[in-house]
MIRO-854165 format. One record per residue (C-alpha): residue in one letter; x, y, z. Coordinates in steps of 0.05 Angstrom, whole numbers, padded with zeros to 5 digits, always signed. Each point is the difference from the previous one (the first is absolute). Layout:
% MIRO-854165
AXYZ
...
This chain:
% MIRO-854165
M+00268+03585-02243
L+00024-00006-00072
L-00043-00062-00011
K-00060+00037+00026
K+00015+00057-00049
S+00006-00051-00057
L-00069-00029+00017
N-00029+00071+00002
I+00026+00014-00070
V-00028-00065-00027
M-00067+00014+00034
F-00002+00069-00032
L+00012-00030-00069
F-00058-00049+00011
I-00046+00057+00019
L+00024+00040-00060
H-00021-00057-00046
F-00068-00006+00031
I-00016+00075-00012
I+00022-00005-00072
P-00056-00021-00048
T+00010-00066-00036
T+00020+00008-00072
T+00011-00048-00057
G+00063-00002-00039
Y-00007+00035-00066
T+00036-00049-00045
H+00015-00073+00006
S-00011-00024-00072
T-00026+00030-00064
L-00061-00018-00040
E+00033+00003-00069
K-00057-00019-00048
T-00071-00026+00000
H-00049-00034-00045
P-00050+00032-00011
V+00035+00066+00003
D-00026+00049+00053
R-00059+00041-00029
E+00001-00041-00064
K-00064-00007-00041
V-00005-00070-00030
T-00050-00024-00051
E+00003-00073+00025
S-00003-00030+00068
P+00072-00016+00024
S+00011-00073+00018
T+00056+00015+00049
I+00026+00053+00047
E+00075+00003+00000
L+00050+00040+00041
W+00075+00010-00007
F+00040+00023+00059
E+00073+00023+00004
D+00012-00055+00052
P-00033-00066+00018
V-00058+00008+00049
V-00035-00047+00049
L-00074-00016-00016
H-00059-00016+00043
A-00073-00018-00014
D-00022+00071-00012
S+00060+00026-00037
I-00043+00020-00059
T-00073+00017+00006
L-00046+00025-00056
L-00059+00046+00013
A-00055+00022-00046
N-00021+00073-00002
N-00056-00013+00050
G+00051-00027+00050
S-00019-00075-00009
K+00058-00049+00003
I+00014-00042-00062
E+00029-00069+00015
L+00069-00014-00029
N+00040-00064-00008
Q+00061-00011+00044
T+00054+00051-00007
N+00067-00031-00019
V+00073+00020-00012
D+00025-00010-00071
A+00049-00060+00004
G+00046+00033-00050
D-00001+00070+00030
K-00008+00007+00076
T-00019+00073-00007
H-00061-00016-00045
I-00066-00012+00036
I-00059-00031-00037
T-00073-00013+00017
S-00054-00019-00049
I-00072+00024-00005
P-00045-00061-00007
E-00061+00037-00030
E-00006+00051-00055
L-00009+00070+00028
P-00060+00043-00024
S+00010+00072-00023
G+00018+00046+00058
K+00055+00028+00044
Y+00042-00046+00045
K+00050+00010+00056
V+00057-00045+00018
N+00026+00001+00072
I+00070-00026+00008
N+00027-00022+00068
V+00066-00037+00000
I+00059-00004+00049
A+00069+00025-00017
L+00060-00044+00015
D+00015+00043+00063
G-00070-00013+00028
F-00033+00065-00018
V-00070-00002-00032
I-00004+00031-00071
Q-00069+00028-00017
E-00017+00026-00069
K-00063+00012-00040
I-00012+00000-00075
G-00063+00010-00041
F-00024-00020-00069
E-00064+00003-00040
V-00032-00051-00047
I-00036+00033-00058
K-00029-00056-00042
E-00054+00037-00036
K+00051+00045-00033
A+00044-00057-00024
T-00028+00000-00072
Q-00004+00076-00005
K+00054+00038-00036
K+00050+00023+00052
E+00004+00075+00005
E+00069+00028-00016
K+00032+00034+00060
L+00025+00071-00007
K+00075+00004-00004
I+00052+00050-00021
V+00036-00011-00067
K+00053+00053+00000
Y+00022+00067+00030
S+00034+00062-00027
P+00048+00017+00032
D+00010-00075+00009
D+00010-00035+00066
G+00074+00001+00014
E+00016+00051-00055
I+00048+00058+00009
V-00025+00055-00045
T+00040+00061-00024
G-00033+00065+00024
S-00066+00009+00035
P-00059-00036-00033
Q-00064+00040-00012
K-00050-00056+00010
L-00011-00071+00024
N-00030-00051-00047
L-00035-00064+00021
W-00026-00053-00049
F-00048-00053+00025
N-00027-00063-00033
Q-00070+00030+00000
P-00034+00067+00012
A+00015+00022+00072
E-00015+00056+00049
I+00055+00027+00045
T-00032+00013+00068
A+00063+00026+00033
I+00072+00014-00023
G+00060+00031+00035
L+00070+00020-00020
F+00053+00005+00056
D+00074+00019-00002
N+00056-00036+00035
L-00017+00036+00065
Q-00072-00025-00007
Q-00025+00071-00012
P-00061+00005-00048
I+00005+00030-00069
F-00059+00037-00029
L-00037-00040-00054
S-00060+00018-00045
E-00063-00042-00003
P+00009-00065-00039
M-00025+00004-00073
V-00020-00056-00046
N+00033+00002-00069
T-00057+00012-00049
E+00033-00044-00052
D+00015-00058+00048
P-00048-00011+00060
N+00053-00046+00033
H+00050+00056+00004
I-00003+00050+00058
I+00042+00064+00002
V+00017+00039+00062
E+00035+00068-00009
I+00056+00018+00050
G-00011+00070+00027
E+00072+00018+00017
E+00072-00010-00021
L+00031-00063+00029
S+00070+00005+00030
K+00051-00056-00005
G-00014-00064+00039
T-00047-00059+00007
Y-00076+00007-00001
Q-00055-00046+00023
V-00068-00004-00033
T-00058-00032+00039
W-00068-00011-00034
Y-00068-00031+00011
A-00045-00020-00057
H-00059-00043-00020
P-00032-00021-00066
V-00050+00049-00031
G-00070-00021+00024
A+00027-00046+00054
D-00042-00019+00062
I+00011+00053+00053
N+00007-00057+00051
E+00061-00027-00037
P+00066+00026+00031
D+00045+00043-00041
I+00066-00024-00028
L+00061+00030+00032
D+00069+00004-00030
V+00066+00038+00007
F+00055+00014-00049
Y+00063+00041+00002
F+00039+00042-00050
A+00060+00048+00008
V+00018+00067-00031
D+00073+00003-00023
E+00025-00043+00058
F-00021-00054+00050
T-00007+00021+00072
P-00028-00043+00059
I-00069+00015+00026
Q+00007+00028+00070
Q-00044+00012+00059
L+00005+00065+00039
N-00011+00006+00076
K+00004-00074+00011
G-00009-00016+00073
E+00038-00057+00032
P-00046-00056+00027
T+00003-00010+00075
N+00015-00068+00026
P-00037-00027+00062
F+00040-00007+00065
W-00019-00073+00009
F-00009-00057-00049
K-00067-00001-00036
S+00003-00074-00009
A+00007-00011+00075
G-00061-00029+00035
L-00028-00058+00038
K+00024-00053-00050
Q+00070+00028+00003
L-00004-00001+00076
G-00018-00074-00005
Y+00061-00014-00042
W+00044+00037+00049
V-00027-00041+00059
V+00010-00065-00040
F+00070+00019-00019
I+00017+00015+00074
G-00030-00065+00026
I+00031-00048-00051
S+00067+00034-00001
L+00008-00002+00075
L-00025-00071+00003
F+00052-00027-00050
G+00057+00046+00019
G-00009-00010+00075
T-00004-00075-00009
F+00062+00002-00044
L+00037+00036+00055
V-00022-00051+00053
S+00011-00065-00039
I+00057+00016-00049
I+00040+00057+00032
A-00009-00013+00074
R-00013-00075-00008
Q-00047+00000+00058
S-00055-00051+00013
D-00072+00021+00001
S-00014+00051+00056
K-00067+00017+00031
K+00013+00074-00008
W+00010-00006-00076
F-00062-00044-00006
R-00041+00054+00035
I+00028+00054-00046
T-00013-00042-00063
S-00071-00010+00024
I-00010+00075+00004
L+00032+00009-00069
L-00049-00051-00029
L-00056+00044+00026
V+00033+00061-00032
V+00002-00039-00068
I-00072-00020+00008
I-00021+00073+00012
G+00038+00024-00062
E-00025-00055-00045
A-00072+00013+00026
I+00004+00074-00019
I+00023-00019-00071
L-00051-00055-00010
I-00059+00042+00026
L+00019+00055-00050
Q+00009-00051-00055
K-00069-00029+00014
Q-00030+00070-00006
E+00033+00008-00069
L-00027-00069-00021
E-00067+00006+00034
N-00037-00037-00054
L+00038-00065+00012
S-00028-00054+00045
L+00043-00021+00059
R+00020-00064-00035
Q+00022+00038-00063
F+00035+00053+00044
L+00040-00054+00036
S+00022-00032-00066
V+00038+00063-00023
K+00075-00008+00014
F+00004+00068+00034
V-00047-00026+00054
W+00020-00072+00011
I+00076+00014+00000
P-00006+00049+00059
I-00043-00053+00036
L+00054-00051-00016
Q+00053+00046+00030
I-00039+00003+00065
V-00005-00076+00001
L+00075-00007-00013
I+00016+00047+00058
T-00047-00040+00046
F+00036-00065-00020
G+00066+00036+00015
L-00025+00013+00070
I-00020-00072+00010
Y+00062-00034-00030
S+00058+00039+00029
K+00055-00044-00031
I-00020+00021-00072
R-00029+00069+00020
L+00052+00037-00042
F-00022-00040-00062
F-00074+00018+00009
F+00016+00073+00012
G+00047+00001-00060
V-00053-00028-00047
T-00049+00053+00028
L+00051+00054-00017
L+00014-00030-00069
L-00074+00004-00020
I-00002+00076+00007
P+00030+00018-00070
F-00052-00045-00034
I-00059+00041+00024
T+00028+00067+00022
G+00039+00054-00036
H+00019+00006-00073
A+00052-00057-00007
S-00051-00049-00029
Y-00013+00043-00062
P+00033-00031-00062
R+00020+00070-00025
Y+00042+00009+00063
G+00037-00066-00007
G-00049-00053+00024
Y+00032-00058+00038
L+00070+00032+00001
T-00028+00063+00034
I-00040-00044+00047
L+00063-00036+00020
V+00037+00064+00010
S-00058+00029+00039
A+00000-00062+00045
L+00075+00009+00014
H-00015+00073+00017
L-00054-00022+00049
F+00043-00054+00033
A+00059+00049+00009
A-00047+00052+00030
S-00032-00052+00046
I+00067-00027+00026
W+00023+00071+00014
I-00063+00030+00033
G-00023-00065+00033
G+00069-00010+00029
L-00002+00070+00028
F-00067-00015+00031
G+00028-00063+00032
L+00061+00039+00028
I-00048+00049+00033
T-00049-00051+00029
L+00035-00066+00013
P+00064+00008+00042
K-00004-00017+00073
K+00048+00024+00054
E+00029-00069+00011
E+00012-00007-00076
M+00033+00069-00006
K+00070-00026-00005
E-00016-00052-00054
W-00036+00052-00041
L+00059+00048+00006
N+00052-00050-00022
D-00037-00044-00050
V-00069+00023-00023
I+00010+00074-00014
P+00064-00006-00042
K-00033-00056-00042
Y-00063+00042-00010
S+00043+00060-00019
R+00031-00041-00057
W-00069-00024-00023
A-00025+00072+00003
L+00058+00023-00045
I-00016-00055-00050
S-00074+00018+00003
T+00013+00074-00010
T+00043-00015-00061
V-00054-00045-00030
L-00053+00052+00014
I+00038+00053-00038
A+00017-00044-00059
T-00070-00028-00009
G-00031+00068+00012
I+00040+00031-00056
F-00016-00059-00047
M-00075+00006+00014
T+00000+00075-00008
Y+00030-00004-00070
S-00045-00059-00017
Y-00062+00040+00017
I+00022+00066-00031
P+00054-00011-00053
S-00002+00074-00021
F-00014+00061+00041
S+00020+00072+00015
T+00015+00030+00068
G-00064+00040-00006
S-00045-00059-00018
F+00030-00041+00056
V-00006+00051+00055
K-00070+00022-00019
S-00029-00071+00002
E-00024-00033+00064
W+00039-00063-00018
G+00065+00040-00010
K-00009+00038+00065
A-00011-00064+00039
I+00064-00029-00031
L+00040+00063+00019
I-00026+00000+00071
K+00015-00074+00007
S+00071+00014-00027
V+00012+00055+00051
L-00025-00044+00056
T+00046-00057-00024
L+00059+00047-00001
M-00015+00019+00072
V-00003-00073+00017
I+00068-00012-00034
I+00030+00056+00042
L-00030-00030+00064
G+00025-00069-00022
Y+00071+00027-00008
L-00002+00030+00070
Q-00028-00066+00026
R+00057-00041-00030
K+00052+00047+00030
T-00033-00009+00069
I-00003-00076-00008
K+00075-00003-00006
R+00007+00024+00071
L-00056-00037+00034
T-00015+00016+00072
S-00062+00002+00043
K-00005+00075-00014
A+00010-00013-00075
F-00059-00049+00002
S-00046+00055+00027
T+00025+00047-00057
I-00014-00055-00053
I-00070-00012+00026
R-00016+00075+00002
R+00025+00008-00072
S-00039-00062-00020
R-00064+00032+00024
V+00014+00062-00043
E+00016-00046-00058
M-00064-00037+00012
I-00038+00065-00009
Y+00035+00010-00067
G-00017-00072-00019
L-00073+00010+00014
L-00001+00064-00041
I+00035-00037-00056
L-00056-00052+00000
L-00050+00057+00000
F+00028+00028-00064
A+00007-00071-00029
S-00076-00006+00011
L-00009+00067-00036
L+00040-00028-00059
V-00051-00057-00005
V-00059+00047-00010
S+00035+00053-00042
T+00018-00004-00074
P+00071-00009-00028
S-00020+00025-00068
A-00020+00068+00031
A+00075+00011+00009
E+00020-00028-00067
Q+00008+00041-00063
G+00030-00024-00066
V-00009-00012-00075
Y+00010-00073-00017
P+00005-00031-00070
I-00049-00056-00007
S+00045-00049-00035
K+00074-00015-00006
Q-00004+00022-00073
D-00025+00069+00023
Q+00057+00005+00050
D+00052-00010-00056
R-00029+00053-00046
E+00030+00069-00008
L-00052+00041+00036
N+00008+00040+00065
V-00064+00019+00034
N-00007+00052+00057
F-00058+00031+00035
S+00012+00065+00036
P-00029-00003+00053
L-00022-00073+00006
Y-00058+00020+00043
P-00075+00014-00011
G-00010+00070-00031
L+00033+00038-00054
N+00058-00039-00032
V+00048+00002-00057
L+00016-00065-00037
T+00065+00000-00035
M+00018-00055-00050
E+00070-00002-00028
F+00013-00050-00057
G+00065-00030-00022
T-00018+00014-00074
K-00016+00066-00034
D-00045-00030-00055
I-00065+00011+00037
E-00059+00037-00030
K-00055-00007+00053
V-00010-00027+00070
E-00068-00018+00030
V-00006-00014+00075
T-00059-00037+00030
L-00010+00001+00075
S-00052-00046+00031
M-00021-00021+00070
P-00056-00045+00022
P-00059+00002-00002
N-00011+00046-00061
Y+00053+00054-00004
N+00033+00000-00070
V+00030+00062-00031
T+00045+00008-00061
Y+00045+00060-00012
N+00043+00021-00059
A+00071+00018+00024
F+00035+00065-00016
K+00063-00009-00040
V+00049+00046+00037
K+00063-00029-00033
D+00015-00051-00052
N-00001-00057+00050
V-00034+00033+00060
F-00077+00001+00009
K-00039+00031+00058
I-00072+00002+00027
T-00025+00046+00055
G-00066+00006+00039
N-00035-00040+00053
L+00027-00066-00024
L+00002-00039+00066
H-00068+00017+00028
A+00002-00047+00060
A+00044-00043+00042
G+00003-00073-00020
T+00025-00043-00056
M-00009+00027-00071
A+00015-00032-00067
M+00035+00040-00054
Q+00008-00018-00073
V+00048+00040-00043
K-00013-00008-00075
V+00057+00024-00042
I-00007+00016-00075
E+00066+00005-00037
T+00012+00044-00061
N-00002-00062-00045
G-00071-00016+00024
E+00017-00058+00046
A-00032-00002+00068
E+00026-00028+00066
V-00034-00007+00068
F+00031+00006+00070
D-00040-00023+00061
Y+00013+00026+00070
R-00029-00008+00071
I+00001+00066+00039
V-00006-00002+00076
I-00023+00068+00028
P+00011+00010+00076
G-00055+00019+00047
E-00046-00030+00054
M-00067+00008-00035
R+00012-00048-00057
L-00050-00001-00056
N-00037-00067-00009
E+00051-00039+00041
């Protein structure tokens, strides 16, 4: 009865996956930089197309394609990985490109098997190469200045440009983002580059934001306006706040769940039961090959084939431009096929079956999950992940064997010999699972908050796995107590509990497959110095909150001899903003506003100018939590 209920639960989960639409993981690597830069206008035909990723990627024949504006494909030389930098991808353009707009389609495979698709565009403008380049409109200075704390309410805003300009829109907002009345912008009759905007009311204490749009006088109406934002404060610095902020609702199920994740789950079940069950038969029970286990392993081979087929069909859809030969040459395709061949050999050669099944299990971390990423530890994390898989397989495969293999005439032998031995192996496996799980969690997300962890799909899957593991530990404790007083009745109790534990095991594998398709960095948040030198400097940096939206950046220096601090925040492909920080104390500087505008990895450079005129630069990497990660 209990086994029937278990199968019903598993069948329900299968149906649930089929009604969930297939989705692609949002982030599996980051396109850090490109040449040419996206939307760049170049006066000469580029000789190469170059891409820099955060992690190494796997290439195929159509990893980079170049299209003219009319859609025609331009032939490129072979795409290669830079021998000195595995994250740098290069392809050369054999012929000079005529003037016109071009689009680069990027299709590479991340180290966890997911296809990364990006697009960049550039324009070749040869006929304008000899013409004098028009100077772009840019702001020269403000009054009140960006980052200035003024005494008393100012009566006007002053903006100086590098050329005559027209303000098309300007707004002044207080720290609650309420608008302040402004008069129409006026051009200074003595200086056409200087624009004055009168403030129509008295400003209270606090921080203010100025947002403006402008274009050069006489500019083409089709040219977009320039947008900029600066901040000043009256008497004291206060954070910019948002009123009536609603809490985002999280979906009940995992957005990243889908058919591919279902495929991983089926593969995990099949390979884990194959190795673990065979381990129970040959190492723990020390039995010769049985017809019953052969039939079971044959069925499990079919399960693995179904799971791999789901994954490969979806992979082919994502790489639809590849020929069959090119598709089969990708390691994320030929390794699953190799796994099926190894399992087949294991069925044929029973004496070394465990070896073939073990190699099949060992190959999983090289093509599945996040362990293969160098930023997560590379080979060390692959080794730990393999230990995790072997421990899980011995535990859950052994359970499967306990439920399916014993015959009535073997009952006494299993009671006295096999079950106590398995119990010891299960205890070792559980210990290894916990230790390796903790290691991998901190390897994938070295810094996080409770909020960032719980809100992310990756963190939720870890928490659910942890709860299920705790329930397994409790069941295991009860099992070990029962084993000490083995009787025929106790055997029935052990098998009944084993079936319940088997359900937990299948669910743990389910959430393990969800970890494969979800993103660890969605749970991570942190501010990391780029170099060891930056770590040793006397500067404490804190974002409150470290989440997309309105933030306050606080920088506390170990020295008080600081005159000015400039902060530049940048994120691929083209986000780059510089702020002047407010000096709130001798050694404390702050910035407020929409600083972290999207989840993802952002670069921050802090330029410090001391009172003696010397300048120093601090570089940081900021990881902002969230599922929808910009350009990753």
